[in-house]
C-alpha positions as CSV (number, residue, x, y, z in Angstrom):
1,M,-15.0,-8.4,1.1
2,Y,-12.3,-10.4,-0.9
3,M,-8.7,-10.5,0.0
4,R,-5.9,-10.0,-3.0
5,M,-3.9,-13.4,-2.1
6,T,-2.3,-13.8,-5.4
7,T,1.0,-12.2,-5.1
8,L,1.5,-14.1,-1.7
9,V,1.0,-17.6,-3.0
10,V,3.3,-16.9,-6.3
11,L,5.9,-15.8,-3.8
12,V,5.6,-18.6,-1.6
13,L,5.6,-21.3,-4.2
14,A,8.5,-19.6,-5.5
15,L,10.4,-19.8,-2.7
16,V,9.5,-23.4,-1.7
17,V,11.2,-24.1,-5.2
18,F,14.6,-22.6,-4.3
19,T,14.5,-23.6,-0.5
20,S,13.7,-27.3,-1.6
21,T,16.3,-27.7,-4.3
22,A,19.0,-26.5,-1.8
23,A,17.9,-28.5,1.2
24,L,17.0,-32.0,-0.2
25,A,19.0,-34.8,0.8
26,S,22.2,-34.5,-1.1
27,R,24.8,-36.9,-3.1
28,L,28.4,-36.8,-4.1
29,V,28.9,-36.6,-7.7
30,D,32.6,-36.8,-9.2
31,V,33.6,-34.0,-11.3
32,T,34.8,-34.7,-14.7
33,Q,38.1,-33.4,-14.4
34,G,39.6,-35.6,-11.7
35,N,39.7,-36.9,-8.5
36,C,37.4,-34.6,-7.2
37,Q,33.5,-34.1,-5.8
38,V,30.5,-32.2,-5.2
39,W,27.5,-32.4,-3.3
40,I,24.3,-32.3,-5.5
41,P,20.5,-32.4,-4.8
42,D,19.7,-36.4,-4.6
43,D,16.4,-36.2,-6.7
44,V,18.6,-35.5,-10.0
45,A,19.7,-38.7,-11.4
46,G,22.3,-39.1,-14.4
47,V,23.9,-35.8,-14.1
48,T,27.6,-35.0,-14.7
49,A,29.4,-32.2,-12.9
50,T,32.2,-29.8,-14.0
51,W,34.4,-27.7,-11.4
52,D,36.9,-25.4,-12.0
53,G,38.4,-24.8,-8.7
54,V,40.8,-26.5,-6.5
55,C,39.9,-29.4,-4.4
56,Q,40.9,-30.5,-0.9
57,N,40.7,-34.0,0.7
58,K,38.9,-34.7,-2.8
59,L,36.3,-32.1,-2.4
60,A,35.8,-28.8,-4.1
61,D,37.2,-26.1,-2.0
62,G,37.9,-22.3,-2.7
63,R,36.6,-20.3,-5.4
64,G,35.5,-21.4,-8.9
65,T,32.3,-22.5,-11.0
66,L,30.6,-25.4,-10.8
67,M,28.2,-26.7,-13.7
68,V,25.6,-29.4,-13.4
69,K,24.2,-31.0,-16.7
70,L,22.0,-33.7,-17.7
71,G,23.2,-34.8,-21.0
72,N,23.9,-31.1,-22.9
73,N,21.5,-29.2,-20.8
74,V,22.8,-27.3,-17.8
75,L,20.5,-27.8,-14.7
76,L,22.3,-25.3,-12.5
77,S,25.3,-23.3,-12.2
78,Y,27.4,-21.9,-9.2
79,V,29.7,-19.4,-9.3
80,G,31.3,-18.5,-5.9
81,E,33.0,-19.8,-3.1
82,M,32.7,-23.8,-2.1
83,S,33.6,-25.9,1.1
84,N,34.0,-29.5,1.7
85,G,32.0,-29.7,-1.6
86,Y,29.1,-27.4,-0.7
87,Y,28.1,-24.1,-1.5
88,S,29.6,-22.3,1.2
89,G,30.6,-18.4,1.4
90,Q,29.5,-15.5,-1.3
91,G,27.9,-17.2,-4.6
92,K,25.6,-17.1,-7.1
93,L,23.3,-20.3,-8.0
94,T,21.3,-20.0,-11.6
95,Q,18.9,-22.9,-12.5
96,N,17.8,-23.6,-16.1
97,D,14.5,-21.7,-15.5
98,G,16.6,-18.3,-15.1
99,S,15.9,-18.2,-11.4
100,I,18.7,-16.9,-9.3
101,A,19.8,-17.0,-5.8
102,E,22.7,-15.0,-4.5
103,G,23.9,-14.3,-1.1
104,R,26.0,-16.0,1.8
105,W,25.6,-19.8,1.7
106,V,26.4,-22.3,4.6
107,N,26.6,-26.0,3.4
108,A,24.4,-25.4,0.2
109,L,21.7,-22.9,1.8
110,L,21.3,-19.1,2.2
111,E,22.0,-17.6,5.4
112,G,21.8,-14.0,6.3
113,A,21.4,-11.0,3.6
114,G,20.5,-12.5,0.0
115,T,18.4,-12.0,-3.3
116,M,16.0,-14.3,-4.9
117,I,15.0,-13.7,-8.6
118,W,12.3,-15.6,-10.7
119,P,12.1,-14.3,-14.2
120,G,8.3,-12.8,-14.7
121,L,7.3,-13.7,-11.3
122,G,9.3,-11.5,-8.9
123,R,12.2,-11.0,-6.8
124,Y,12.9,-10.9,-2.8
125,E,15.9,-9.1,-1.3
126,G,16.5,-9.5,2.6
127,I,17.4,-11.9,5.2
128,F,17.6,-15.7,4.9
129,V,17.4,-18.3,7.2
130,H,18.1,-22.0,5.9
131,S,17.2,-20.5,2.3
132,A,13.9,-19.2,3.5
133,A,12.7,-15.8,3.9
134,G,13.0,-14.9,7.3
135,G,13.5,-11.3,9.2
136,Q,13.2,-8.3,7.3
137,G,12.8,-8.5,3.6
138,T,11.1,-7.0,0.3
139,Y,9.3,-8.9,-2.1
140,V,8.3,-7.3,-5.8
141,S,6.0,-9.6,-7.9
142,G,6.1,-9.4,-11.4
143,A,2.5,-7.6,-11.5
144,G,4.2,-4.5,-9.7
145,D,3.0,-5.7,-6.1
146,T,5.7,-4.7,-3.1
147,Y,5.7,-6.0,0.4
148,K,8.5,-4.4,2.5
149,G,8.5,-6.0,6.0
150,E,9.0,-8.9,8.4
151,W,9.1,-12.9,7.1
152,K,9.2,-16.4,8.9
153,N,9.9,-19.3,7.2
154,N,8.9,-17.7,3.8
155,M,5.7,-16.0,4.8
156,K,4.8,-12.5,6.1
157,E,4.9,-12.5,10.1
158,G,4.9,-9.3,11.9
159,Q,4.6,-6.0,10.8
160,G,4.9,-5.2,7.2
161,Q,3.3,-2.8,4.5
162,I,2.1,-4.1,1.3
163,I,1.5,-1.8,-2.0
164,W,-0.6,-3.4,-4.9
165,A,0.0,-2.0,-8.3
166,I,-3.6,-1.0,-8.4
167,G,-2.8,1.5,-5.6
168,D,-4.6,-0.2,-2.4
169,I,-1.9,-0.3,0.2
170,Y,-2.1,-2.2,3.9
171,E,0.1,-1.5,6.9
172,G,-0.1,-3.6,10.1
173,G,0.0,-6.7,11.4
174,W,0.7,-10.0,9.6
175,I,0.3,-13.9,10.6
176,N,1.1,-16.8,8.4
177,D,0.7,-14.7,5.7
178,H,-2.4,-13.1,6.4
179,M,-3.5,-9.9,7.7
180,Q,-3.7,-10.2,11.5
181,G,-3.8,-7.9,14.5
182,T,-4.3,-4.2,13.7
183,G,-3.8,-2.7,10.6
184,V,-5.0,0.3,8.2
185,Y,-6.1,-0.5,4.7
186,R,-6.2,2.1,2.2
187,W,-8.2,1.7,-0.9
188,A,-7.0,3.4,-4.1
189,N,-10.5,5.4,-4.4
190,G,-9.7,6.8,-1.2
191,D,-11.9,4.4,1.3
192,R,-10.0,3.7,4.3
193,Y,-10.2,1.1,7.4
194,E,-8.4,1.1,10.5
195,G,-8.5,-1.5,13.1
196,D,-8.5,-5.2,13.6
197,W,-8.2,-8.0,11.4
198,A,-8.2,-12.1,11.8
199,D,-7.1,-14.6,8.9
200,G,-6.9,-11.6,6.2
201,L,-10.5,-10.1,7.2
202,M,-11.7,-7.1,9.1
203,T,-12.6,-8.6,12.2
204,G,-12.7,-7.0,15.9
205,T,-13.4,-3.4,16.3
206,G,-12.6,-0.7,13.6
207,V,-13.3,2.3,11.5
208,Y,-14.4,2.4,8.0
209,H,-14.1,5.8,6.3
210,W,-16.0,6.7,3.2
211,T,-14.6,9.3,0.5
212,D,-17.7,11.3,0.6
213,G,-17.2,11.6,4.6
214,S,-19.5,8.9,5.9
215,R,-18.0,6.7,8.5
216,Y,-19.1,3.6,10.2
217,E,-17.2,2.7,13.6
218,G,-17.9,-0.4,15.4
219,N,-17.8,-4.3,15.3
220,W,-17.0,-6.5,12.2
221,L,-16.9,-10.1,11.9
222,K,-15.1,-11.7,9.0
223,G,-15.3,-9.0,6.6
224,D,-18.6,-7.6,7.3
225,I,-20.5,-5.1,9.8
226,R,-21.6,-7.5,12.8
227,G,-22.4,-6.3,16.5
228,R,-22.9,-2.9,17.8
229,G,-21.7,0.2,16.1
230,T,-22.2,3.8,14.8
231,Y,-23.1,4.9,11.5
232,T,-22.1,8.9,10.6
233,K,-23.6,10.5,7.7
234,S,-21.6,13.0,5.8
235,D,-24.3,15.6,6.9
236,G,-23.9,15.0,10.6
237,S,-26.7,12.3,10.9
238,L,-26.0,9.0,12.7
239,Y,-27.2,5.7,13.6
240,E,-26.2,4.0,16.9
241,G,-27.1,0.5,17.4
242,A,-26.3,-3.1,16.5
243,V,-26.4,-4.9,13.3
244,Y,-26.9,-9.0,12.9
245,N,-27.2,-11.0,9.7
246,G,-26.6,-7.6,7.7
247,R,-29.8,-6.0,9.3
248,Y,-29.6,-2.9,11.9
249,A,-31.6,-4.5,14.8
250,G,-32.7,-1.5,16.5
251,G,-30.9,1.6,17.9
252,T,-31.1,5.4,17.6
253,L,-31.2,7.7,14.6
254,V,-29.9,11.2,15.5
255,Q,-30.9,13.6,12.7
256,A,-28.5,16.8,11.8
257,Q,-30.8,20.0,12.0
258,V,-32.8,20.7,8.4
259,L,-35.6,22.6,7.0
260,N,-38.4,22.1,9.1
261,P,-37.9,21.6,12.9
262,M,-41.7,20.7,13.1
263,L,-41.5,17.5,11.5
264,T,-40.4,14.7,13.9
265,Q,-40.8,11.3,12.2
266,P,-39.4,10.4,8.6
267,R,-41.8,10.0,5.5
268,S,-41.8,8.9,2.1
269,D,-43.6,9.1,-1.0
270,L,-46.2,6.6,-2.2
271,N,-43.9,4.3,-4.0
272,G,-41.4,4.4,-0.9
273,N,-38.3,5.9,-3.0
274,D,-38.0,9.3,-1.0
275,E,-36.9,8.1,2.4
276,E,-33.7,10.1,2.4
277,A,-35.1,13.0,0.7
278,S,-38.0,13.0,3.3
279,M,-35.7,12.5,6.2
280,N,-33.8,15.7,5.3
281,K,-36.6,17.5,6.5
282,V,-36.7,16.1,9.9
283,Y,-35.4,17.7,13.0
284,A,-35.3,15.0,15.8
285,E,-32.3,15.4,18.4
286,K,-33.2,11.9,19.6
287,S,-36.0,9.6,17.7
288,T,-35.7,6.1,18.9
289,Y,-36.6,3.3,16.4
290,D,-37.1,-0.4,16.7
291,K,-36.4,-3.0,14.2
292,T,-39.9,-2.7,12.5
293,V,-38.9,0.7,11.1
294,D,-37.7,-0.5,7.8
295,K,-37.6,2.6,6.2
296,V,-34.8,4.0,8.3
297,K,-33.0,0.7,8.2
298,G,-33.2,0.5,4.8
299,W,-31.6,4.2,4.4
300,I,-28.8,2.9,6.5
301,E,-28.4,-0.4,4.5
302,R,-28.7,0.9,1.0
303,K,-25.9,3.3,1.9
304,V,-23.5,0.4,2.7
305,E,-24.5,-1.8,-0.1
306,T,-24.2,0.8,-2.7
307,R,-20.3,1.3,-1.2
308,R,-19.6,-2.4,-1.8
309,G,-21.3,-2.7,-5.0
310,Q,-19.1,-0.1,-6.2
311,G,-16.0,-1.9,-5.1
312,S,-14.8,0.3,-2.7
313,G,-15.1,-1.8,0.4
314,A,-13.4,-5.0,-0.8
315,V,-9.8,-5.9,-0.9
316,R,-9.4,-6.7,-4.5
317,G,-8.6,-10.5,-5.1
């Protein structure tokens, strides 16, 4: 199974850029209009600043427009409230790459409800804690993927739903930007998994539903069927047993009632290509097969592998 992580990585990087800009060690810079100073990030050298608002105690204070330039290039502009030379109060910060951060500022950090926009990359709207996404928030990527739910330190944490532009949907638990706990994943083709997740992979117990009515209920490990479970075919036939290293290791096959109740064993043609057709003639309320019955196991395994090959069982990356 493959995880679709691109959206998550882009979002985290974008949030870190803004958070770092605001939270870096700052230094005071004189504004060109007179005896007044403002705080700017300490990693920017040789810059000049302008401020069109008032000053108190030689520090920018009140509402106005701050511009920070390197030569003739505007590095950032801030329109809003200042206090003691910091962004403080409602304001809008725009950087030279077009990125925007808007909301309530406390000592140059976003706190509470706000918005961050990255041209071509995405938009986050929700709660901030020290300029990091924290609490409830919604992120829409440039590709159209949407996550709505809980955040902590710029990462998905808690309960949330992500809808990918291709039509896949996941709703459930998250830890450190990974699907974790219990959740439901719906593929665009109609397949569905309900159950446990760990580190973004189906792990624990869960139920996978195929669109043709088949289903598997049982154990999973790192995105693969592993352990004991029940595979039910759309015609009602089912296999109950264990799976190890991708192969069924003994179990019970229960066939649906079909054409010839006198037959109690599966059979195939000389080329071994007609197992399923032959098994559809079988009536056996309870026939037990061990791991040496490769025909039975092959039927089940091909069913799963065919679905994987069509991409229906993968979270697209």
